[in-house]
N, C-alpha and C positions, 0 to 999 in steps of 0.2 A: 376610563383607565384600562390599559392593556392587561390582559391576563399574563401571569408570570409562568415561565417554563424553565425547569431545571435541565441543563444539558451537562452530562458527565463524560469526561474523556481523559485518556491517558496521554494524548498528544495535542499540543496547541503551541502557538507562537510563544517565544521566538524559535522554537524547534521547527525546522523546515523538512517535513516529511509528507508522504502521501496521505497519512492519517490526518495531519494538520490541515492539508488542503481540503480534505473531505468535510471535516468539521467546519472549517471557514465557510465553505459553500452552503452548508446547512444553516448555520446561525445567521448568515447574511440575508437569507430569504425569510427566516423565521422572524427576524427583528422588525420586518415590515408590518407584521400583525401582532407580535407578542413582545413582551420584555423578557430577554433571555438572561438567565443566571447561569453562567458557564463555570463549571468546576473542573479544573485541569491539574494534572501532575506536571511538575517541571521535568526537564531532562535530568537523568541521574547525575548527581554531583554538581548540578548547576542551579543553585537556589535563586529564587526571585527575592528582591529586597522588600517588595510590597506583596502582601497576601491578597490584596484586592486592587484591581485596575479597572477604571471606567473606560472600556474599550471603545464603545460608541455611546450615543445617547440612549440606546435601547439594549445594550449588552454590557453587563458587569462580569469581570473574570475574577474568580477566586482560585488562587494557586495553593497547592500543597507541595512542599519541597520534597524531592526524592533524594535520599542519600546515594552515594556511589555503592554499587554492589556488583558481583559477578553474575551477569545474565546468561553465561554460557552453561552454568550448572543448573539442571532442571529443577531440582528440589529447592535450592536457594532462591532461584527466580520465582518459583511458585509461591514460596512463603512470603516473599516481599510483595508479590502481586496481590496476594490475599490481604496483607496489611494495608497497602495503599489503596486498594479498591474499597476496603471497609472505611478508611478515612474519608475518601471521596463521598461515599454514600451517606455516612454519618453527618458530614458537614453540610451536604445538600439538603438532607432531611430537616435540618433546623430552620430552613428558609421557607417562607410562604410561597406556595406554588400550586398550580393546577395539574401539571403534567410533568413527568420525568422522561427524558430521552437519554439513553446511554449508548456509547459506542465501544465495541471491543476491537482491539485484539487482547487486552487484559481480560482473559476469559473468566476470571473469578468474579468480575464485576456483575456477570450475568446472574449467578445464584444469589449474590449478596443483595443486589437491588431488588430482585424478585421477592426476597424475604422481608425487606424493611419498607414500611409505608403502605398506605392503602390507596394512593392516588393512581390515576391511569399511567401506564408505563409502556414505553416503546424501547426495544433493544435493536441496535443497528449492528449486525454481525458482519464484520469486514473479512473475517477469515475463520475457518473451522480449526482453530489452533490445536484443540485437544486431539484432533485426528492425526497430528504430526508427531505425537509422542512415540518414541521408539518402543518396539516390542521384542527386544533382544534378550529378554529374561522373563521368567514367569512372574516375578514381582512387578516388573514394568507393565506387563500385560494386564495384571490385576489393577494397577494404578490407572492405566488407560481406560479400562472397562468401567471402573468406579467413577472417574471423571466424566466419561461419556454419559453414564446414566444420570449423573447430577445435572449435566447440561440439558439432557433431554427433558427431565422433569421441570427444570427451571424455565426453559424456553416456552414450555406449554403454559406457563402462568402469565405471560405478558399479554397485554391487550393488542399489541401489534409487533410484528417482527419485520425488520428491513434486512435485505441481503444484497449482495453486489453482483451475483451472477447466477446462472442457471444451476450449476452444480450445488451451490449452497442452498438454493431454493428446493431442489429435489431432496437434499439431505434432511431439511427441516420437515418436509411433507412426509418423508418415509420414517423418521425416527421420533417425531413428536406428535402431539395432538393439536398443534397450532394450526389454525385455519386462516388467520389474518396475516397474510404475507405480502410484502411489496418488494419488488426488485428495483433498486436504485443503483444503476451501474456507476462504478468509478469512471473517471474520464479525465478531462483536461479543461482548465478555465478558458473562457472565450478569448480573453486578451493574450493569454499564452499561446493559444492555437493560432491566433492572427500573426503573432511574431514567427512562430515556427513554420507556418504554411507558406511563408514568402522566402524561405531559404533557397538559394540556388547553389549548385555544386561548383566549386572552383576547379576549372579544368586543368590547372597547372599543378595541382596537388598530387603527389605520388599516392599509390594505392594504400588506403588507410582504413583499418578496422577500429571502431570506437565503441567503448563501453562506458555508459553513464549510469551510476546508481550505487546502491549499497554494496559494500564489499565484505560479505559475511560468509557464514557456513552454508547457508541456503543457496547462495549464488555460485560458490566454488569457482571463482574466477581464475584459479590456478590452472584450470583446463586451458584457458586462453594463452597463458604464459607458456604452457607445454607446447602448444601449437606454434607459438612464436619462435621457439627453439628450432623448429624445422622450416619455418618460412622467414628466413633472415631478410628477404627483400620486401617484406610487408611491414608497414608501420602499425603499431598498436598503441592507441591512446586510452588510458584508464582514468576515469574521472569519478570521484566519490570517496567516501570514507566508510569505515566499519571496523569490526573487531578483528578482521583478517588483513587489514591494510598494511600495517607495519611488517607483518610476517611475509607478505607477498613482495613488498618493496625489497626486503633483504634477500629473498629468494632470487629475485630478478638480478640484483647486484652480484650475488654469488655465482650466477650463471653467465655473467658478463653479456647480458642481452641489451645491446644498444638500440634495438628497434622497439623496445617497450618503454613507454614513458608514463609515470604516474603524476597526476596533477592535484590530488586531494579534492576536498569539497570546494566547489566554485559557485559563485552567484549565477543565477539563470542567464543574466546578460552576458557573462563570460562564456557560458556553455554554448551559446549561439555560434560563436566564432569556431568552436570545435566541430559543430555539426557541419558548417560550411566546408571544413577541411576533411570531411569523411567521405569514404566510398561506400562503406557498409557499416550498419549499426548492429551491435551484438548484445544479447541478453541470455540469461540462463536461470533456471530454478531446478533444484533437485527433484527427482520424481515423486518424493513423498509429499510435495506441496502441490499436488495435482489440482486441488480446488482453488488455488491462488491465481490471481490475475494481476501481475505487476503493473502498477500505474504507469511505469516508464514506457511500456509498449504503446500506450496511447500517445505519449510525447513523440516516440520514435515515428509512429505512423503519421503524425501530423507534419513531419518534415518531408514525407514522401520518399525518403531515402530507402534503399534496400535494407532488409532486416534478416539476420540469422538468429533464430531462437532455439536454444537447447532446452527441451522440456516436454511434458505431456499434459493432458487434461485441458482445463479451461483456457489457459493461455495459448496452448498449441492450436486449439480450434480457432481462436481469434486470429492468430498469425496466418493460418491456412486460408482464411478468407481474403487475405491481402494480396495485392499484386506484386510480382517480382520479389517475393520473400521466401525463405527456406526455413523449414523446421527440421531439427535433428534430435536424436536421443540425447538426454542430458549426460554430461560427463564422458562423452564419446570423442576422444581426441581425433581419431581417423575420420569420423563423420564430419566434425567441425572443420578439419583441414580441407576435406573434399569440397565442402560448401563454400569456403573462402575462395578456393581455386576456381570454382565455377564462375565467380564474379571476376576474378583477376585474369584468368587465362581461358575461361570457357565461353559458353554462349550467353551467359547472363549479362545484361546490360547494366551499366551504372547510370541510372537516370532517375529523375523525380517522377513519382506516381501521383497523378492528380486524383486517381480513383481512391487511393488510400486516404488522401486528405479529405475527400468528400465523405467517405465512411465515417470518419471522426466527426466531421461537421454536422452530419445528420443525426448520429446516434450517441455520441459520447462527449458532448459539451456539458460540463458540470452545472453551469448556470441554468440550463434547461432541466436537467435531470433532477436537480435538488428541489425544485418546486413541489415535487411529490411529498416531501416531508411536511410541508405546510398543510396539504390536503389531509394527511393523516392526523395532524395536530388538531385541525378544525373539526374533523369527524369525532374524535375522542372527547374533546371538550364540549362540543354541542350535545353529544350523547349523555355526558354527565349532567348537563344542565336540564335535560328533559325530565 
């Protein structure tokens, strides 16, 4: 009989996010050797009718419904994250299991799981969320320092810590006593890579800048719309949803920008046709998210299309490795405009980069990266049995 593993996450199907894709890649490899009991929160305000779903022969999913709440206000979001993280951990603790694996970005799951239960534990840190807390007042500085100290102490208690990039790994080594650290990069699924890596540019399409991804505060896609005001002969396609979507649609209408089109959330099959009708792909993250690596960049690089990225830190270093791509400071209208014109009117070519596709194929296919989580589980369970 297979050993049972608990897997706790704030993101899972039917929600379609980078977090969901990472969890899916983990549990699909884990189920080959273990029986996985997956405990997941639903999307806010979208309850599941069943609290248990037999996902596969070796994966059971237990849902906890999240109510709708305002995630933009830090203290309200923090309170609800604590409540739902506790519910996840408490529900999982009642089930027979040999190992617990939890994945953040719900940061409070880190200390809560660390405190409850005596089994072996692994924490997958997808983002250093607490480092993004604003410090624009003495009170917020105190809050940030307190939460950081809590995370440092809690992370040190885990049997293994998984991170997604070099920046996160260095932070753990510098701020905690944790010695067992494994880097499992985010990336793209093999089947998705195969689809994207066969895209060809339509030569008859007018010069087009495309954004695909979340439309929220961190991305500040309004910058792209400001550039569109000045580049009326450039088409801008914006695909995705988020808490700033409606606001930006209205802003575009108010400014009578016929060269900017919003398409909302689309299925990945639909997005393929937009990539084929693109000259350049665009992404951005605010500078305070310097440790983050948007999974969308792996998708962009898989197409081989030119990329303009506005940001610093880990993601900038990734894009700087790529061929025929440009990085600019985040939220810099003039720098973004100049970069776009380099492709439209300058010396930059609009062509597919096979080098970029090869980088993704060799280093960032989730199906291969995710096998490391099985090695960690094997080591911890075997260690416990000795």
